[in-house]
Short mmCIF file of the C-alpha atoms (twelve columns), coordinates in Angstrom:
data_MODEL
# 
_entry.id   MODEL 
# 
loop_
_atom_site.group_PDB 
_atom_site.id 
_atom_site.type_symbol 
_atom_site.label_atom_id 
_atom_site.label_alt_id 
_atom_site.label_comp_id 
_atom_site.label_asym_id 
_atom_site.label_seq_id 
_atom_site.Cartn_x 
_atom_site.Cartn_y 
_atom_site.Cartn_z 
_atom_site.pdbx_PDB_model_num 
ATOM 1   C CA . MET A 1   -3.706  -25.327 4.722   1 
ATOM 2   C CA . TYR A 2   -1.749  -24.103 7.681   1 
ATOM 3   C CA . SER A 3   1.571   -23.507 5.818   1 
ATOM 4   C CA . PHE A 4   -0.540  -21.430 3.466   1 
ATOM 5   C CA . MET A 5   -2.468  -18.638 5.967   1 
ATOM 6   C CA . GLY A 6   1.030   -18.511 7.830   1 
ATOM 7   C CA . GLY A 7   2.792   -17.318 4.697   1 
ATOM 8   C CA . GLY A 8   -0.201  -15.267 3.876   1 
ATOM 9   C CA . LEU A 9   -0.032  -14.220 7.427   1 
ATOM 10  C CA . PHE A 10  3.549   -13.278 6.980   1 
ATOM 11  C CA . CYS A 11  3.378   -11.413 3.449   1 
ATOM 12  C CA . ALA A 12  0.022   -9.574  5.244   1 
ATOM 13  C CA . ILE A 13  2.167   -8.093  8.142   1 
ATOM 14  C CA . VAL A 14  5.228   -7.091  6.217   1 
ATOM 15  C CA . GLY A 15  3.051   -5.560  4.004   1 
ATOM 16  C CA . ASN A 16  1.279   -3.590  5.970   1 
ATOM 17  C CA . ILE A 17  3.993   -2.365  7.838   1 
ATOM 18  C CA . LEU A 18  5.430   -1.462  4.380   1 
ATOM 19  C CA . LEU A 19  2.510   0.861   3.390   1 
ATOM 20  C CA . VAL A 20  2.631   2.283   6.856   1 
ATOM 21  C CA . VAL A 21  6.697   3.269   6.560   1 
ATOM 22  C CA . SER A 22  5.916   4.600   2.881   1 
ATOM 23  C CA . THR A 23  2.691   6.514   3.434   1 
ATOM 24  C CA . ALA A 24  4.447   8.142   6.665   1 
ATOM 25  C CA . THR A 25  7.918   9.211   4.741   1 
ATOM 26  C CA . ASP A 26  9.075   12.185  2.682   1 
ATOM 27  C CA . TYR A 27  11.039  10.081  0.214   1 
ATOM 28  C CA . TRP A 28  8.919   9.486   -2.636  1 
ATOM 29  C CA . MET A 29  10.329  11.543  -5.142  1 
ATOM 30  C CA . GLN A 30  13.951  13.205  -5.130  1 
ATOM 31  C CA . TYR A 31  15.266  16.136  -7.345  1 
ATOM 32  C CA . ARG A 32  17.354  19.124  -7.877  1 
ATOM 33  C CA . LEU A 33  16.180  22.154  -7.504  1 
ATOM 34  C CA . SER A 34  18.015  25.698  -7.681  1 
ATOM 35  C CA . GLY A 35  21.192  23.831  -7.306  1 
ATOM 36  C CA . SER A 36  20.183  22.110  -4.214  1 
ATOM 37  C CA . PHE A 37  18.563  18.641  -3.840  1 
ATOM 38  C CA . ALA A 38  15.204  18.348  -2.454  1 
ATOM 39  C CA . HIS A 39  13.081  15.267  -1.838  1 
ATOM 40  C CA . GLN A 40  9.334   15.133  -1.066  1 
ATOM 41  C CA . GLY A 41  6.508   12.691  0.072   1 
ATOM 42  C CA . LEU A 42  2.725   12.437  0.602   1 
ATOM 43  C CA . TRP A 43  2.601   14.923  3.478   1 
ATOM 44  C CA . ARG A 44  5.848   17.106  3.221   1 
ATOM 45  C CA . TYR A 45  8.372   18.317  1.019   1 
ATOM 46  C CA . CYS A 46  12.056  18.969  1.976   1 
ATOM 47  C CA . MET A 47  14.493  21.666  0.563   1 
ATOM 48  C CA . SER A 48  17.865  22.888  2.085   1 
ATOM 49  C CA . GLY A 49  17.611  21.435  5.023   1 
ATOM 50  C CA . LYS A 50  14.224  22.307  6.334   1 
ATOM 51  C CA . CYS A 51  10.877  20.847  5.489   1 
ATOM 52  C CA . TYR A 52  7.413   21.982  4.913   1 
ATOM 53  C CA . MET A 53  3.900   20.565  5.040   1 
ATOM 54  C CA . GLN A 54  2.573   19.610  1.641   1 
ATOM 55  C CA . THR A 55  0.052   22.241  0.868   1 
ATOM 56  C CA . ASP A 56  -0.633  24.724  -1.927  1 
ATOM 57  C CA . SER A 57  2.615   26.179  -1.219  1 
ATOM 58  C CA . ILE A 58  4.282   23.585  -3.472  1 
ATOM 59  C CA . GLY A 59  3.467   25.013  -6.602  1 
ATOM 60  C CA . LYS A 60  4.676   28.341  -6.049  1 
ATOM 61  C CA . GLN A 61  7.709   26.450  -5.311  1 
ATOM 62  C CA . THR A 62  7.945   24.539  -8.301  1 
ATOM 63  C CA . ASN A 63  6.476   27.191  -10.774 1 
ATOM 64  C CA . SER A 64  3.109   25.433  -11.393 1 
ATOM 65  C CA . HIS A 65  -0.304  25.553  -11.127 1 
ATOM 66  C CA . GLN A 66  -1.135  21.986  -10.135 1 
ATOM 67  C CA . SER A 67  -3.879  20.854  -8.233  1 
ATOM 68  C CA . PRO A 68  -3.531  18.974  -4.412  1 
ATOM 69  C CA . ALA A 69  -6.137  16.395  -5.184  1 
ATOM 70  C CA . TYR A 70  -3.894  14.246  -6.446  1 
ATOM 71  C CA . TRP A 71  -2.035  14.314  -3.077  1 
ATOM 72  C CA . ASN A 72  -5.518  13.912  -1.153  1 
ATOM 73  C CA . ALA A 73  -6.097  10.603  -3.392  1 
ATOM 74  C CA . THR A 74  -2.833  9.067   -3.148  1 
ATOM 75  C CA . ARG A 75  -2.652  9.730   0.656   1 
ATOM 76  C CA . ALA A 76  -6.380  8.801   1.119   1 
ATOM 77  C CA . PHE A 77  -5.934  5.419   -0.945  1 
ATOM 78  C CA . MET A 78  -2.466  4.610   1.039   1 
ATOM 79  C CA . ILE A 79  -4.414  4.868   4.211   1 
ATOM 80  C CA . LEU A 80  -7.528  2.669   2.927   1 
ATOM 81  C CA . SER A 81  -4.945  -0.030  1.591   1 
ATOM 82  C CA . ALA A 82  -3.344  0.293   4.967   1 
ATOM 83  C CA . MET A 83  -6.528  -0.153  6.957   1 
ATOM 84  C CA . SER A 84  -7.868  -2.969  4.620   1 
ATOM 85  C CA . CYS A 85  -4.575  -5.099  5.317   1 
ATOM 86  C CA . PHE A 86  -5.301  -4.558  8.761   1 
ATOM 87  C CA . ALA A 87  -8.771  -5.787  8.523   1 
ATOM 88  C CA . GLY A 88  -6.964  -8.779  6.940   1 
ATOM 89  C CA . ILE A 89  -4.530  -9.181  9.108   1 
ATOM 90  C CA . ILE A 90  -7.408  -9.643  12.022  1 
ATOM 91  C CA . ALA A 91  -9.511  -12.224 9.980   1 
ATOM 92  C CA . GLY A 92  -6.408  -14.211 8.934   1 
ATOM 93  C CA . ILE A 93  -5.262  -14.592 12.337  1 
ATOM 94  C CA . LEU A 94  -9.170  -15.415 13.045  1 
ATOM 95  C CA . SER A 95  -8.842  -17.732 10.578  1 
ATOM 96  C CA . PHE A 96  -6.679  -20.406 12.817  1 
ATOM 97  C CA . ALA A 97  -9.205  -20.417 15.276  1 
ATOM 98  C CA . HIS A 98  -12.092 -22.513 14.937  1 
ATOM 99  C CA . PHE A 99  -15.142 -20.898 16.985  1 
ATOM 100 C CA . SER A 100 -18.455 -22.719 16.224  1 
ATOM 101 C CA . ALA A 101 -19.835 -19.317 15.802  1 
ATOM 102 C CA . PHE A 102 -18.499 -18.198 12.399  1 
ATOM 103 C CA . GLU A 103 -19.065 -21.792 10.585  1 
ATOM 104 C CA . ARG A 104 -20.998 -19.926 7.881   1 
ATOM 105 C CA . PHE A 105 -18.253 -17.674 7.622   1 
ATOM 106 C CA . ASN A 106 -14.891 -18.580 6.198   1 
ATOM 107 C CA . ARG A 107 -12.584 -16.223 7.296   1 
ATOM 108 C CA . SER A 108 -9.890  -17.543 4.955   1 
ATOM 109 C CA . PHE A 109 -11.797 -16.112 2.457   1 
ATOM 110 C CA . ALA A 110 -12.962 -12.742 3.926   1 
ATOM 111 C CA . ALA A 111 -8.803  -12.433 4.830   1 
ATOM 112 C CA . GLY A 112 -8.068  -12.913 1.202   1 
ATOM 113 C CA . ILE A 113 -10.418 -10.719 -0.293  1 
ATOM 114 C CA . MET A 114 -9.602  -8.402  1.949   1 
ATOM 115 C CA . PHE A 115 -6.002  -8.369  1.405   1 
ATOM 116 C CA . PHE A 116 -6.901  -8.044  -2.384  1 
ATOM 117 C CA . VAL A 117 -9.038  -4.853  -1.588  1 
ATOM 118 C CA . SER A 118 -5.848  -3.825  -0.213  1 
ATOM 119 C CA . THR A 119 -3.909  -4.616  -3.169  1 
ATOM 120 C CA . LEU A 120 -6.108  -2.562  -5.378  1 
ATOM 121 C CA . PHE A 121 -6.093  0.409   -3.275  1 
ATOM 122 C CA . VAL A 122 -2.256  0.788   -3.436  1 
ATOM 123 C CA . LEU A 123 -2.520  -0.010  -7.173  1 
ATOM 124 C CA . LEU A 124 -5.017  3.252   -7.555  1 
ATOM 125 C CA . ALA A 125 -2.452  5.223   -4.962  1 
ATOM 126 C CA . MET A 126 0.752   4.421   -6.948  1 
ATOM 127 C CA . ALA A 127 -0.899  4.620   -10.333 1 
ATOM 128 C CA . ILE A 128 -2.171  8.305   -9.730  1 
ATOM 129 C CA . TYR A 129 0.919   9.199   -8.091  1 
ATOM 130 C CA . THR A 130 2.950   7.794   -10.992 1 
ATOM 131 C CA . GLY A 131 0.795   9.276   -13.358 1 
ATOM 132 C CA . VAL A 132 0.912   12.863  -12.396 1 
ATOM 133 C CA . THR A 133 4.916   12.594  -11.363 1 
ATOM 134 C CA . VAL A 134 6.002   11.347  -14.486 1 
ATOM 135 C CA . ASN A 135 3.699   13.776  -16.704 1 
ATOM 136 C CA . PHE A 136 3.879   16.499  -14.875 1 
ATOM 137 C CA . LEU A 137 6.477   17.267  -11.882 1 
ATOM 138 C CA . GLY A 138 8.976   14.801  -14.151 1 
ATOM 139 C CA . LYS A 139 8.947   17.738  -16.823 1 
ATOM 140 C CA . ARG A 140 9.292   20.029  -14.366 1 
ATOM 141 C CA . PHE A 141 12.615  18.823  -12.803 1 
ATOM 142 C CA . GLY A 142 15.544  18.262  -15.686 1 
ATOM 143 C CA . ASP A 143 17.235  15.964  -12.724 1 
ATOM 144 C CA . TRP A 144 14.795  14.090  -10.503 1 
ATOM 145 C CA . ARG A 145 14.063  10.330  -9.893  1 
ATOM 146 C CA . PHE A 146 11.438  8.268   -7.451  1 
ATOM 147 C CA . SER A 147 13.504  7.253   -4.171  1 
ATOM 148 C CA . TRP A 148 12.739  4.706   -1.513  1 
ATOM 149 C CA . SER A 149 9.039   5.401   0.038   1 
ATOM 150 C CA . TYR A 150 8.029   5.381   -3.480  1 
ATOM 151 C CA . ILE A 151 9.451   1.636   -3.979  1 
ATOM 152 C CA . LEU A 152 8.277   0.460   -1.058  1 
ATOM 153 C CA . GLY A 153 4.507   0.988   -1.847  1 
ATOM 154 C CA . TRP A 154 5.454   -1.298  -5.066  1 
ATOM 155 C CA . VAL A 155 6.579   -3.686  -2.507  1 
ATOM 156 C CA . ALA A 156 3.830   -3.748  0.013   1 
ATOM 157 C CA . LEU A 157 1.295   -3.849  -3.243  1 
ATOM 158 C CA . LEU A 158 3.416   -7.371  -4.091  1 
ATOM 159 C CA . MET A 159 3.013   -8.321  -0.337  1 
ATOM 160 C CA . THR A 160 -0.700  -7.853  0.144   1 
ATOM 161 C CA . PHE A 161 -1.242  -9.209  -3.328  1 
ATOM 162 C CA . PHE A 162 0.770   -12.487 -2.443  1 
ATOM 163 C CA . ALA A 163 -0.928  -12.638 1.052   1 
ATOM 164 C CA . GLY A 164 -4.198  -12.846 -0.912  1 
ATOM 165 C CA . ILE A 165 -3.300  -15.544 -3.435  1 
ATOM 166 C CA . PHE A 166 -2.284  -17.623 0.007   1 
ATOM 167 C CA . TYR A 167 -5.463  -17.385 1.911   1 
ATOM 168 C CA . MET A 168 -7.421  -18.015 -0.938  1 
ATOM 169 C CA . CYS A 169 -5.150  -21.276 -1.806  1 
ATOM 170 C CA . ALA A 170 -5.745  -21.921 2.301   1 
ATOM 171 C CA . TYR A 171 -9.796  -21.495 1.371   1 
ATOM 172 C CA . ARG A 172 -9.462  -23.796 -1.449  1 
ATOM 173 C CA . MET A 173 -7.770  -26.526 0.224   1 
ATOM 174 C CA . HIS A 174 -10.351 -26.260 2.961   1 
ATOM 175 C CA . GLU A 175 -13.403 -26.113 0.848   1 
ATOM 176 C CA . CYS A 176 -12.016 -29.416 -0.632  1 
ATOM 177 C CA . ARG A 177 -11.052 -31.349 2.541   1 
ATOM 178 C CA . ARG A 178 -14.749 -30.264 3.685   1 
ATOM 179 C CA . VAL A 179 -16.609 -31.545 0.600   1 
ATOM 180 C CA . ALA A 180 -14.408 -34.500 0.722   1 
ATOM 181 C CA . GLY A 181 -15.026 -35.214 4.000   1 
ATOM 182 C CA . PRO A 182 -13.265 -36.988 6.970   1 
ATOM 183 C CA . ARG A 183 -11.207 -39.856 6.332   1 
# 
C-alpha cells in the first residue's frame, strides 16, 4: 500500500512541476514568420528576439481574426489542473498519516480523485490548444511545429494519470485489508 502511495506521490510531484513549467513557458509552438523564427506560449509570443503579451495583437501579427477565448480556456484549464494536482499532493501526503479524526474520510481515495480531476483538466487544455493550433494556426504558417512546453503538458497528463492509478490501487489494498481484518 505504501509503495503505491510513494509511487503516486512521486508521479504527482513530477506532474505538478511539469504542469507549472509547461504553463509558464513560451515554447508551445514554433514557426517561421517573415523569414525569422518565432515561438509562442500561453501568455506571450516572441519574434525577432522580442516578446509580446498574448493579446488580440496576435491576430494582427498573423493576419487572422481569431478570438483569444481559446487562450483563456487553455490557461484556465492548465491552472486548474495544477491546483487540483497540488490539492491531491496534500491529500496524498496526509494519507501517510493516521489521524483518528479522519477515519471516515479516506485520503488515498481523495488524492486519487484529485489526480484524475487534474488529468481531466490538462486533457481539456491540451485538446483545446491542439484543435485550434492544427485547424487554424497550422494552416496560417507553412513551417510550424509543437515545441517542448507543449510536450511537457502531455507528459504531465501521463504523470497525473498514473498518480491517480497508484493512489486508487493503494485505496483498494487498504479496503481489502480492512475487510479481511487483522491477522
